Each structure stands twice: as C-alpha cells, then as structure tokens.
Kinemage of the C-alpha trace (Angstrom):
@kinemage 1
@onewidth
@group {chain A} dominant
@subgroup {mainchain}
@vectorlist {calphas} color= white
{ca met a 1} P -0.206 -0.082 -0.140
{ca cys a 2} L 1.257 3.624 -1.074
{ca leu a 3} L 2.195 6.250 1.467
{ca ala a 4} L -0.897 8.416 0.234
{ca lys a 5} L -3.289 5.528 0.524
{ca ala a 6} L -2.409 4.843 4.432
{ca arg a 7} L -2.365 8.450 5.262
{ca arg a 8} L -6.152 8.981 3.978
{ca ile a 9} L -6.914 5.749 5.789
{ca leu a 10} L -5.539 6.411 8.777
{ca gly a 11} L -6.940 10.430 8.686
{ca ile a 12} L -10.094 9.111 8.319
{ca met a 13} L -9.585 6.479 11.231
{ca leu a 14} L -8.163 9.562 13.258
{ca ala a 15} L -11.563 11.541 12.278
{ca ala a 16} L -13.394 8.870 13.091
{ca thr a 17} L -12.014 7.811 16.419
{ca ala a 18} L -12.257 11.620 17.706
{ca ile a 19} L -16.128 11.872 16.204
{ca val a 20} L -17.239 8.504 18.014
{ca thr a 21} L -15.548 9.358 21.231
{ca thr a 22} L -16.662 12.726 21.436
{ca ile a 23} L -20.226 11.363 21.316
{ca trp a 24} L -19.663 8.485 23.551
{ca leu a 25} L -18.512 10.633 26.213
{ca ala a 26} L -21.784 12.571 25.601
{ca val a 27} L -23.883 9.730 25.882
{ca thr a 28} L -22.271 8.691 29.127
{ca his a 29} L -22.125 11.950 30.770
{ca gln a 30} L -18.438 12.278 30.975
{ca leu a 31} L -17.996 15.021 27.995
{ca val a 32} L -18.836 17.492 30.900
{ca leu a 33} L -14.927 16.482 32.105
{ca tyr a 34} L -14.036 18.506 29.299
{ca ile a 35} L -16.137 21.407 28.464
{ca his a 36} L -18.962 23.520 29.767
{ca pro a 37} L -22.580 21.552 29.654
{ca arg a 38} L -23.854 24.813 27.728
{ca tyr a 39} L -21.882 23.454 24.741
{ca ile a 40} L -22.703 19.516 25.079
{ca val a 41} L -25.438 19.917 22.715
{ca phe a 42} L -23.709 22.036 19.696
{ca thr a 43} L -20.637 19.847 20.112
{ca val a 44} L -22.738 16.537 19.622
{ca ile a 45} L -24.697 17.924 16.222
{ca met a 46} L -21.061 19.148 14.939
{ca ala a 47} L -19.706 15.360 15.621
{ca ala a 48} L -22.828 13.923 13.848
{ca val a 49} L -22.168 15.951 10.611
{ca gly a 50} L -18.586 15.285 10.802
{ca leu a 51} L -19.606 11.278 11.126
{ca val a 52} L -21.435 11.934 7.946
{ca phe a 53} L -18.759 13.720 6.068
{ca val a 54} L -16.374 10.823 7.511
{ca ile a 55} L -18.673 7.929 6.037
{ca ala a 56} L -19.073 10.148 2.635
{ca ser a 57} L -15.598 10.068 2.322
{ca phe a 58} L -15.399 6.049 1.721
{ca ala a 59} L -17.506 7.157 -1.349
{ca val a 60} L -14.635 9.204 -2.800
{ca pro a 61} L -11.846 7.419 -4.934
{ca ala a 62} L -8.802 6.450 -3.455
{ca pro a 63} L -5.294 8.123 -4.991
{ca arg a 64} L -4.159 6.867 -8.340
{ca asp a 65} L -1.368 4.289 -8.433
{ca glu a 66} L 1.570 6.027 -8.071
{ca ser a 67} L 3.481 2.895 -8.959
{ca asp a 68} L 5.129 4.522 -12.474
{ca glu a 69} L 6.191 8.185 -10.432
{ca pro a 70} L 9.241 8.580 -8.748
{ca lys a 71} L 9.447 7.522 -5.353
{ca pro a 72} L 9.638 10.221 -2.638
{ca arg a 73} L 12.935 10.875 -0.984
{ca arg a 74} L 13.646 8.968 1.932
{ca leu a 75} L 13.257 12.096 4.432
{ca val a 76} L 9.442 12.107 2.954
{ca arg a 77} L 9.147 8.515 3.382
{ca ala a 78} L 10.243 8.746 7.231
{ca leu a 79} L 8.218 11.963 8.116
{ca ser a 80} L 5.456 10.218 6.449
{ca leu a 81} L 5.942 7.149 8.791
{ca val a 82} L 6.158 9.116 11.741
{ca gly a 83} L 2.843 10.720 10.748
{ca ile a 84} L 0.941 7.804 10.683
{ca val a 85} L 2.245 6.141 13.789
{ca thr a 86} L 1.558 9.184 15.525
{ca thr a 87} L -1.927 9.230 14.263
{ca leu a 88} L -2.380 5.410 15.204
{ca val a 89} L -0.839 6.693 18.584
{ca ile a 90} L -3.531 9.260 18.879
{ca ala a 91} L -5.877 6.861 18.057
{ca ile a 92} L -5.445 4.414 20.413
{ca gly a 93} L -5.186 6.706 23.401
{ca met a 94} L -8.293 8.401 22.251
{ca ser a 95} L -9.823 5.067 22.574
{ca val a 96} L -8.371 3.499 25.649
{ca ile a 97} L -7.339 6.236 28.176
{ca pro a 98} L -10.159 6.725 30.499
{ca pro a 99} L -11.460 10.321 30.453
{ca ala a 100} L -10.510 11.856 33.883
{ca thr a 101} L -10.720 15.032 36.014
{ca leu a 102} L -8.075 17.777 36.123
{ca thr a 103} L -6.140 17.330 39.371
{ca ser a 104} L -3.446 19.069 41.739
{ca ala a 105} L -1.025 18.906 38.954
{ca thr a 106} L -2.836 21.554 37.253
{ca val a 107} L -3.664 23.557 40.282
{ca ser a 108} L 0.460 23.992 40.522
{ca gln a 109} L 0.471 25.345 37.056
{ca arg a 110} L -2.318 28.089 37.630
{ca asp a 111} L -2.211 30.640 40.577
{ca ile a 112} L -5.293 28.857 42.755
{ca asn a 113} L -7.839 31.778 43.756
{ca ala a 114} L -6.112 34.249 40.657
{ca met a 115} L -9.666 34.737 38.891
{ca ser a 116} L -11.943 37.857 39.857
{ca val a 117} L -14.662 37.531 41.858
{ca gly a 118} L -17.532 36.151 39.201
{ca ala a 119} L -20.920 37.634 38.855
{ca asn a 120} L -22.757 34.461 40.511
{ca ala a 121} L -20.225 34.643 43.608
{ca lys a 122} L -21.412 36.021 46.915
{ca thr a 123} L -19.995 39.660 47.561
{ca val a 124} L -19.126 40.862 51.034
{ca asp a 125} L -22.523 42.980 51.198
{ca ala a 126} L -24.898 39.978 50.044
{ca ala a 127} L -23.037 37.656 52.951
{ca ser a 128} L -23.441 40.294 55.535
{ca ala a 129} L -27.028 40.169 54.948
{ca ala a 130} L -27.223 36.906 54.683
{ca pro a 131} L -29.359 34.852 57.917
{ca val a 132} L -27.214 32.184 59.021
{ca gly a 133} L -29.126 29.578 57.813
{ca ala a 134} L -28.010 30.663 54.275
{ca phe a 135} L -24.237 30.240 54.976
{ca ala a 136} L -24.444 26.276 54.534
{ca lys a 137} L -25.567 26.496 50.952
{ca phe a 138} L -22.606 28.663 50.312
{ca ser a 139} L -19.965 26.867 47.467
{ca val a 140} L -16.235 26.388 47.187
{ca leu a 141} L -16.855 29.523 45.253
{ca asp a 142} L -18.320 31.860 47.553
{ca trp a 143} L -15.713 31.683 50.028
{ca ala a 144} L -12.973 31.763 47.739
{ca ser a 145} L -14.342 34.900 46.770
{ca leu a 146} L -15.596 36.280 49.906
{ca leu a 147} L -11.785 35.689 50.831
{ca arg a 148} L -10.364 37.649 48.114
{ca gln a 149} L -12.422 40.803 49.290
{ca thr a 150} L -11.947 40.682 52.868
{ca ser a 151} L -9.207 39.106 55.342
{ca asp a 152} L -11.274 40.608 58.370
{ca val a 153} L -11.503 37.939 60.950
{ca ser a 154} L -14.908 39.597 62.223
{ca phe a 155} L -16.600 39.521 59.025
{ca tyr a 156} L -16.838 35.676 58.958
{ca thr a 157} L -17.869 34.892 62.723
{ca gly a 158} L -20.463 33.098 63.165
{ca lys a 159} L -20.680 32.079 59.706
{ca pro a 160} L -20.144 28.257 59.310
{ca ala a 161} L -19.230 27.017 56.353
{ca glu a 162} L -19.063 23.630 54.600
{ca val a 163} L -17.248 22.720 51.522
{ca ile a 164} L -16.557 20.074 49.289
{ca gly a 165} L -13.463 19.655 46.559
{ca phe a 166} L -10.258 17.780 46.374
{ca val a 167} L -7.066 18.023 48.537
{ca thr a 168} L -4.438 20.472 47.018
{ca ala a 169} L -1.193 21.427 49.041
{ca asp a 170} L -0.524 25.153 50.179
{ca pro a 171} L 2.819 26.007 48.938
{ca asp a 172} L 3.517 28.140 51.401
{ca asp a 173} L 2.993 25.404 54.349
{ca pro a 174} L 2.074 22.117 52.654
{ca gln a 175} L 2.392 20.292 56.404
{ca asn a 176} L -0.170 22.225 57.847
{ca val a 177} L -2.536 24.013 55.364
{ca phe a 178} L -4.249 22.672 52.431
{ca tyr a 179} L -6.818 23.953 50.075
{ca val a 180} L -10.465 22.573 49.290
{ca ser a 181} L -10.302 22.847 45.371
{ca arg a 182} L -12.376 23.080 42.716
{ca phe a 183} L -12.199 23.778 39.160
{ca val a 184} L -14.254 27.067 37.403
{ca ile a 185} L -15.377 26.112 34.081
{ca thr a 186} L -16.114 29.163 31.708
{ca cys a 187} L -15.528 27.451 27.855
{ca cys a 188} L -14.114 24.393 28.281
{ca ala a 189} L -10.759 22.311 30.634
{ca val a 190} L -8.485 24.547 28.694
{ca asp a 191} L -9.523 27.598 30.443
{ca ala a 192} L -10.147 26.015 33.808
{ca gln a 193} L -9.360 28.222 36.532
{ca pro a 194} L -8.692 26.389 40.036
{ca ile a 195} L -10.161 27.901 43.347
{ca gly a 196} L -10.193 26.947 46.949
{ca val a 197} L -10.820 27.412 50.531
{ca pro a 198} L -7.620 26.827 52.843
{ca val a 199} L -8.176 24.819 55.480
{ca tyr a 200} L -5.666 24.826 58.817
{ca leu a 201} L -4.768 20.966 60.243
{ca glu a 202} L -1.568 20.251 61.565
{ca his a 203} L 0.392 17.373 59.745
{ca trp a 204} L -2.989 16.988 57.615
{ca ala a 205} L -1.202 14.564 54.969
{ca asn a 206} L -0.663 12.091 57.672
{ca thr a 207} L -4.409 11.489 57.386
{ca tyr a 208} L -5.452 12.760 53.860
{ca thr a 209} L -3.819 12.701 50.537
{ca val a 210} L -3.508 15.562 47.757
{ca asp a 211} L -6.346 14.693 45.072
{ca glu a 212} L -8.652 12.949 47.731
{ca trp a 213} L -11.941 14.302 47.537
{ca val a 214} L -13.270 15.740 51.041
{ca asp a 215} L -16.306 17.463 53.023
{ca val a 216} L -15.085 19.924 55.035
{ca thr a 217} L -17.344 21.496 57.826
{ca gly a 218} L -16.007 24.483 60.390
{ca gln a 219} L -15.579 27.885 60.455
{ca phe a 220} L -12.956 30.844 59.627
{ca ala a 221} L -10.218 32.188 62.058
{ca ala a 222} L -6.980 33.706 61.899
{ca asn a 223} L -4.793 31.492 60.184
{ca pro a 224} L -2.549 29.874 62.881
{ca ser a 225} L 0.152 28.694 60.261
{ca arg a 226} L 3.497 30.822 60.472
{ca leu a 227} L 4.650 29.922 57.136
{ca ser a 228} L 1.405 30.533 55.155
{ca thr a 229} L 0.844 33.833 53.438
{ca leu a 230} L -2.818 33.556 54.319
{ca ala a 231} L -4.816 35.717 56.604
{ca val a 232} L -7.754 33.422 57.166
{ca ala a 233} L -8.141 29.933 57.091
{ca leu a 234} L -11.098 27.568 57.866
{ca asn a 235} L -11.015 25.384 61.458
{ca pro a 236} L -12.608 22.231 60.612
{ca ala a 237} L -14.670 20.578 62.684
{ca ser a 238} L -14.918 17.694 60.808
{ca val a 239} L -12.894 16.150 57.715
{ca thr a 240} L -14.832 13.599 55.725
{ca lys a 241} L -13.312 11.403 52.673
{ca ile a 242} L -15.822 11.219 50.203
{ca ala a 243} L -15.964 10.175 46.677
{ca gln a 244} L -15.462 12.269 43.933
{ca pro a 245} L -18.751 13.861 42.668
{ca ser a 246} L -20.225 13.134 39.456
{ca asp a 247} L -20.025 16.957 38.240
{ca pro a 248} L -17.057 17.991 39.930
{ca tyr a 249} L -16.612 21.403 38.211
{ca ile a 250} L -17.927 24.607 38.958
{ca tyr a 251} L -20.118 26.429 36.054
C-alpha cells in the first residue's frame, strides 16, 4: 500500500475515532469533564455532521496508483511514517485512556484563586445581609470569592461553612495547610481556573492525600500558620473523605 493511501485511511480512522469518542463521552455524561455543559448539544450535533462526512469520504475514489511515479525521498518517507505512527498513537490513546478530571497537577501550573470574583459569586455585602442558615449553601466559589474580598476575621465570625473539593497542598505551608479545591470552567478544561478554601490542620498529610475529595465543615478564623501567607483559614470541625462528585467542576 502506498503512503498516500495509508495516510488517507489513517486520517479517516483518526477523524472517526475522535467523533465516536466525543459522542460516547456525551452519551455517558463524561463530556462535561472537558467542556461546559452549555456546549454539549452543539458539540454532539457537529460531531454527528462530521461523522456523516467521514462516512461519505469512503465514496471518494482512492488516490491513483503512483507506482510509475518517482519514489519520494527518504526524508519524506520517514516523515510520513512518523505521521502514521503518531496518528495511530493518538487514535489508540483516545480509545483506551479513560477520561479524568483535572487535578492538583494542573493547580500547580496555575495560581489558585487568581480569577476575579465571578458575577454569580457572593459579595461581602450580600454575605453580611444573609441569614445564618444561608451559609451552609455557600460553595467553594462563594467562600473563595469572599476571602479575596476581605481578610477581616470578624466578618467570618458566626458564619459556619461546609465545602467540598479535592485536597491541594498550600505551597507555603504544605504540612499544616491545604486547600479544598475545585475548578471553574468557563468554556472548556483548557481555560479551567482553580479556586480553593484554605484549611488549617496540622500534619493533615498523615490522614489525607493530595487529590482526595473531602467534605469539610467548620468556621473561619485567623490562620495559625507561621509560614502561610493566608490571613484567614477554615478551622475544621470535621473532615470527611468522599467519592468524587459526578459533576466535579463549577460552571
């Protein structure tokens, strides 16, 4: 088989694999690990259209026999073989490697809580006027946004918190402080921004591991850590290990 025919077949295989994988992720409700839910319907429609074109491509005549033409140079043949192998690796990887959520490895590459306060996040004024019972419904995003707005400990007095997320070590005091972290997705996983609520718990790594999901309840207080730059941290009343939620991101 000539290289032109091989490249054509492998190109169709790669396109078909990507399309079928996308549709499969949508059917199994795992596409949300990669894109915002509002784009799923559009993505599935475009994947279906792409699948039609892939099927139609089989009706296109294959390249003519090039046996009478000069053979390509070694460099061209080598590059073509590299492209074929790369295509096969990508196709196999897309089919075999299971989808996974972003982890603390991504957090370490991006500044946690660097994003600005979102339009849907709680503000200091709104939190000050909220009844005590409302704080139990505050999300990691809400508390992270409030911590960005004020480090006044008195503001957090009497405001119980419950946050769910995965464990990320505080880079300044990894032995005693960790973040209950989540990712905020605007469009897709590429633009995911990590947010988190700091928790002070001495030698937490003896009991909990990085990337483990936890449910933490407690109240905020002045951070006792001498190394951490965080002025306020959650003083936990309980830290419970939990399974990763079916929808791990915040949108």
